[in-house]
VMD Tcl script that draws the C-alpha trace (Angstrom):
set ca {
  {73.55 -47.32 -199.05}
  {75.83 -45.47 -196.64}
  {72.94 -44.60 -194.32}
  {71.94 -48.28 -194.19}
  {75.49 -49.26 -193.27}
  {75.66 -46.61 -190.55}
  {72.30 -47.74 -189.17}
  {73.46 -51.36 -189.06}
  {76.67 -50.39 -187.26}
  {74.85 -48.40 -184.59}
  {72.25 -51.13 -184.16}
  {74.89 -53.80 -183.68}
  {76.76 -51.60 -181.19}
  {73.58 -51.08 -179.19}
  {72.80 -54.78 -179.13}
  {76.31 -55.71 -178.10}
  {76.21 -53.17 -175.24}
  {73.04 -54.84 -173.89}
  {74.64 -58.27 -174.17}
  {77.75 -57.07 -172.34}
  {75.66 -55.54 -169.54}
  {73.65 -58.75 -169.11}
  {76.82 -60.81 -169.15}
  {78.31 -58.65 -166.37}
  {75.13 -58.97 -164.37}
  {75.15 -62.77 -164.58}
  {78.89 -63.03 -164.01}
  {78.52 -60.94 -160.86}
  {76.11 -63.48 -159.38}
  {78.24 -66.36 -160.61}
  {81.31 -64.97 -158.83}
  {79.34 -64.16 -155.69}
  {77.26 -67.19 -154.68}
  {76.17 -65.42 -151.49}
  {74.27 -62.94 -153.64}
  {72.53 -65.79 -155.44}
  {71.71 -67.45 -152.09}
  {70.19 -64.19 -150.89}
  {68.02 -63.96 -154.00}
  {66.99 -67.61 -153.54}
  {65.99 -66.87 -149.95}
  {63.74 -64.09 -151.22}
  {62.22 -66.48 -153.79}
  {61.52 -69.08 -151.09}
  {59.84 -66.47 -148.91}
  {57.67 -65.40 -151.83}
  {56.84 -69.04 -152.57}
  {55.61 -69.47 -148.98}
  {53.13 -66.69 -149.74}
  {52.20 -68.58 -152.94}
  {53.87 -65.90 -155.08}
  {55.96 -67.07 -158.01}
  {59.60 -66.03 -158.29}
  {58.79 -65.06 -161.87}
  {55.84 -62.87 -160.89}
  {55.80 -59.17 -161.64}
  {56.01 -58.44 -157.88}
  {59.20 -60.50 -157.61}
  {60.73 -59.03 -160.76}
  {59.96 -55.47 -159.60}
  {61.52 -56.21 -156.21}
  {64.76 -57.45 -157.82}
  {64.75 -54.52 -160.21}
  {64.54 -52.05 -157.33}
  {67.04 -53.87 -155.10}
  {69.64 -54.20 -157.84}
  {68.83 -50.91 -159.57}
  {68.41 -52.67 -162.91}
  {65.69 -52.75 -165.53}
  {62.81 -55.18 -165.15}
  {64.03 -57.05 -168.23}
  {67.45 -57.54 -166.64}
  {65.78 -58.50 -163.35}
  {63.74 -61.16 -165.15}
  {66.87 -62.55 -166.82}
  {68.70 -62.55 -163.49}
  {65.74 -64.29 -161.84}
  {65.71 -67.09 -164.41}
  {69.48 -67.51 -164.18}
  {69.52 -67.68 -160.38}
  {66.56 -70.05 -160.22}
  {68.08 -72.32 -162.85}
  {71.48 -72.61 -161.20}
  {70.95 -72.04 -157.50}
  {67.36 -72.76 -156.51}
  {65.48 -74.73 -159.19}
  {62.99 -75.94 -156.57}
  {61.42 -72.48 -156.41}
  {58.48 -71.70 -158.64}
}
mol new
graphics top color blue
foreach p $ca { graphics top sphere $p radius 0.5 }
foreach p [lrange $ca 0 end-1] q [lrange $ca 1 end] { graphics top cylinder $p $q radius 0.2 }
display resetview
């Protein structure tokens, strides 16, 4: 019983750390619209080449530029597209 409780505590701590990190990532873009505009510009350039902003190439590019995981880059991509440049595909 105690080991189950300890496992649940550590699991919830790990999940909350991920949520906090993602929240900081999104808040950073929210507070700095120029960063979002820059990302949108990149998406528009990719779209001109018929490459989706949600493509693996785009996600990898964001991941490298921001030094974040590809999962976080995908979340950031969806957030930025939804709020700042919904016309991109």
